[in-house]
C-alpha positions as CSV (number, residue, x, y, z in Angstrom):
1,X,0.0,0.0,0.0
2,X,1.4,3.4,-0.9
3,X,1.9,6.1,1.7
4,X,-0.7,8.4,0.1
5,X,-3.4,5.6,0.0
6,X,-2.8,4.9,3.7
7,X,-3.2,8.5,4.7
8,X,-6.5,8.7,2.7
9,X,-7.9,5.7,4.5
10,X,-7.0,7.1,7.9
11,X,-8.7,10.4,7.0
12,X,-11.8,8.7,5.8
13,X,-12.1,6.7,9.1
14,X,-11.7,9.8,11.2
15,X,-14.4,11.7,9.2
16,X,-16.9,8.8,9.7
17,X,-16.3,8.9,13.5
18,X,-16.9,12.6,13.8
19,X,-20.1,12.4,11.6
20,X,-21.5,9.6,13.8
21,X,-20.8,11.6,17.0
22,X,-22.5,14.7,15.6
23,X,-25.5,12.8,14.5
24,X,-26.0,11.4,18.0
25,X,-26.0,14.9,19.5
26,X,-28.6,16.3,17.0
27,X,-30.9,13.3,17.5
28,X,-31.2,13.7,21.2
29,X,-34.4,15.2,22.8
30,X,-34.7,18.9,23.5
31,X,-36.9,20.4,26.3
32,X,-39.9,22.4,25.1
33,X,-40.0,26.1,26.0
34,X,-42.3,27.2,28.9
35,X,-44.4,29.1,26.3
36,X,-44.9,26.0,24.3
37,X,-46.0,24.0,27.3
38,X,-48.5,26.7,28.2
39,X,-50.1,27.0,24.8
40,X,-49.3,23.8,23.1
41,X,-46.8,25.5,20.9
42,X,-45.5,29.1,20.2
43,X,-45.5,31.7,22.9
44,X,-47.8,31.8,26.0
45,X,-51.1,33.7,25.5
46,X,-51.5,37.1,27.2
47,X,-54.0,36.9,30.1
48,X,-56.5,39.8,30.4
49,X,-56.6,41.6,33.7
50,X,-59.1,40.2,36.3
51,X,-62.6,41.7,36.3
52,X,-63.2,43.8,39.4
53,X,-65.5,42.0,41.8
54,X,-67.5,42.8,45.0
55,X,-70.3,45.0,46.3
56,X,-72.0,46.9,43.5
57,X,-69.8,45.3,40.9
58,X,-70.8,41.7,40.8
59,X,-73.0,41.4,43.9
60,X,-76.0,43.5,45.2
61,X,-74.9,46.7,46.8
62,X,-73.5,50.1,46.2
63,X,-69.8,51.0,45.6
64,X,-69.1,54.7,45.8
65,X,-65.6,55.8,44.7
66,X,-64.8,59.4,45.5
67,X,-61.7,61.3,44.2
68,X,-61.3,64.6,46.1
69,X,-60.2,67.7,44.2
70,X,-58.2,70.7,45.4
71,X,-61.3,73.0,45.0
72,X,-63.3,70.9,47.5
73,X,-65.4,69.1,45.0
74,X,-65.3,65.3,44.4
75,X,-65.4,63.3,41.2
76,X,-67.6,60.3,42.0
77,X,-68.5,57.0,40.5
78,X,-71.3,54.8,41.8
79,X,-71.7,51.2,40.8
80,X,-75.0,49.8,41.9
81,X,-76.7,46.4,41.7
82,X,-80.2,46.1,43.1
83,X,-81.9,42.9,44.2
84,X,-84.8,43.3,41.8
85,X,-85.5,45.3,38.7
86,X,-86.8,48.9,39.1
87,X,-88.6,51.4,36.8
88,X,-87.5,54.6,38.6
89,X,-84.1,55.5,40.1
90,X,-84.4,57.8,43.2
91,X,-81.5,60.3,43.5
92,X,-80.6,62.5,46.5
93,X,-77.5,64.4,47.3
94,X,-75.9,64.3,50.8
95,X,-77.5,66.2,53.7
96,X,-76.3,69.8,54.6
97,X,-73.5,69.9,57.1
98,X,-75.5,72.1,59.5
99,X,-76.3,69.4,61.9
100,X,-73.6,66.9,61.2
101,X,-70.8,66.1,63.7
102,X,-67.5,67.3,62.6
103,X,-69.1,70.0,60.4
104,X,-71.9,71.9,62.1
105,X,-71.9,74.4,59.3
106,X,-74.6,74.8,56.6
107,X,-73.5,73.5,53.2
108,X,-75.3,73.3,49.9
109,X,-74.3,70.0,48.1
110,X,-74.8,70.1,44.4
111,X,-74.5,67.4,41.7
112,X,-73.3,68.3,38.2
113,X,-72.4,66.5,35.0
114,X,-74.5,63.4,35.9
115,X,-74.3,60.5,33.5
116,X,-76.1,57.1,34.0
117,X,-75.7,53.7,32.5
118,X,-78.4,51.1,33.2
119,X,-77.5,47.5,32.3
120,X,-74.7,49.0,30.3
121,X,-76.9,51.3,28.2
122,X,-77.0,55.1,28.5
123,X,-80.0,56.6,30.2
124,X,-81.3,60.0,29.1
125,X,-80.8,62.5,31.9
126,X,-83.0,65.6,31.8
127,X,-81.5,67.1,34.9
128,X,-77.7,66.6,34.9
129,X,-77.4,69.3,37.6
130,X,-79.5,69.3,40.8
131,X,-79.3,70.0,44.5
132,X,-82.3,68.2,45.9
133,X,-84.2,64.9,45.6
134,X,-84.9,63.8,42.1
135,X,-86.4,60.8,40.3
136,X,-84.9,59.3,37.1
137,X,-87.4,57.4,35.0
138,X,-86.0,54.3,33.3
139,X,-87.1,53.0,29.9
140,X,-86.5,49.4,30.8
141,X,-86.4,47.7,34.2
142,X,-82.7,47.3,34.9
143,X,-80.8,45.9,37.9
144,X,-77.3,47.3,37.3
145,X,-76.3,50.9,37.2
146,X,-73.2,53.1,36.9
147,X,-73.4,56.8,37.7
148,X,-70.6,59.4,37.3
149,X,-70.9,63.0,38.5
150,X,-69.2,65.8,40.4
151,X,-70.3,66.7,43.9
152,X,-69.6,70.2,45.0
153,X,-70.7,72.4,47.9
154,X,-70.4,69.6,50.5
155,X,-67.1,70.7,52.1
156,X,-66.2,72.9,55.1
157,X,-62.6,74.0,55.2
158,X,-60.9,74.2,58.6
159,X,-59.3,77.6,59.2
160,X,-56.8,78.1,60.8
161,X,-55.5,74.6,60.2
162,X,-53.2,72.5,58.0
163,X,-53.4,73.7,54.4
164,X,-56.2,71.7,52.6
165,X,-57.7,70.3,55.8
166,X,-61.4,70.0,55.4
167,X,-64.6,68.1,56.4
168,X,-67.0,66.8,53.8
169,X,-70.3,64.9,53.8
170,X,-70.7,62.1,51.2
171,X,-73.4,59.6,50.6
172,X,-74.5,57.6,47.5
173,X,-77.0,59.4,45.3
174,X,-78.7,56.0,45.0
175,X,-79.0,55.2,48.7
176,X,-82.8,55.5,48.7
177,X,-83.2,52.8,46.1
178,X,-82.9,50.2,48.9
179,X,-81.9,51.1,52.4
180,X,-80.6,47.6,53.2
181,X,-78.1,47.4,50.3
182,X,-74.5,47.0,51.6
183,X,-72.5,50.0,50.8
184,X,-68.7,50.6,50.3
185,X,-67.3,54.1,50.4
186,X,-63.9,54.3,48.8
187,X,-61.9,57.6,49.1
188,X,-58.8,57.9,46.8
189,X,-55.7,59.9,47.4
190,X,-54.5,58.9,50.8
191,X,-55.6,62.1,52.5
192,X,-58.4,60.6,54.7
193,X,-57.8,61.3,58.4
194,X,-61.0,60.2,60.0
195,X,-64.6,59.2,59.1
196,X,-67.8,59.5,61.1
197,X,-71.1,57.8,60.1
198,X,-73.6,59.5,62.4
199,X,-76.4,57.2,61.6
200,X,-74.6,54.1,62.9
201,X,-74.7,53.1,66.6
202,X,-70.9,53.1,66.6
203,X,-70.4,56.3,64.7
204,X,-66.7,56.2,64.1
205,X,-66.4,54.2,60.8
206,X,-62.7,54.8,59.9
207,X,-60.6,51.7,59.5
208,X,-56.8,51.8,59.8
209,X,-54.5,54.7,60.1
210,X,-53.4,57.5,57.7
211,X,-52.2,57.3,54.9
212,X,-53.8,53.9,54.5
213,X,-57.1,54.8,56.3
214,X,-60.4,53.7,54.7
215,X,-64.1,53.6,55.5
216,X,-65.8,50.6,57.1
217,X,-67.2,48.5,54.3
218,X,-70.7,47.0,54.1
219,X,-72.6,49.9,55.7
220,X,-76.4,49.7,55.0
221,X,-77.3,52.2,52.3
222,X,-79.9,53.9,54.6
223,X,-77.0,54.7,57.1
224,X,-74.2,55.4,54.6
225,X,-73.9,59.1,55.2
226,X,-70.3,59.8,56.2
227,X,-68.5,62.9,57.4
228,X,-64.9,62.7,56.2
229,X,-62.0,64.6,57.7
230,X,-59.4,64.8,55.0
231,X,-56.5,66.7,53.4
232,X,-57.6,68.0,50.0
233,X,-54.9,67.8,47.3
234,X,-53.2,71.0,46.4
235,X,-54.5,72.8,43.4
236,X,-52.1,73.0,40.4
């Protein structure tokens, strides 16, 4: 055998060994990606955020969410679910502060920019501004409502005191629809310093300490008038 032929045979043998080893590595199993396991292939699907649940949202009751403004007004949203369908929605602003503990000063609560959804459909509102009891007729007989509005004239500022310190009376416009409905009052902004519910036997209805203070949940609608002591945000 010539030298060149011997070298060629050695080179061929080495090439076959390397190819066999590489083929074994490629043929081995590979772990699927977490996305493929979650969706059966490809990337994992994006999950939608959870739907808010609770009183007035998915269960009978009223949820009032109040956002205080520097001028002493509140932007308010009420979510309401009644136990049985109704044909008329009674509406009433909070009481004057004249006889309320923590205020004892006459006020003139006023509702403006009222919008109403009933079972997800807009309701015609003839009086979007009012300061006394009102009745809103409904075309259908719904059980679920969302109201948005601005409440003004329900604040007494404390002078002299900390800048922005005030007392305010709030109550759901829809409280008269059913006095037994559990009611949650949610005040945003972290400025709440105390809460008094004068129609409850135990009138102090604040829970926790500032800046994480809140109002006791589940108050019956007929007793849900609350006098808040809070620091209003500074006006821009």
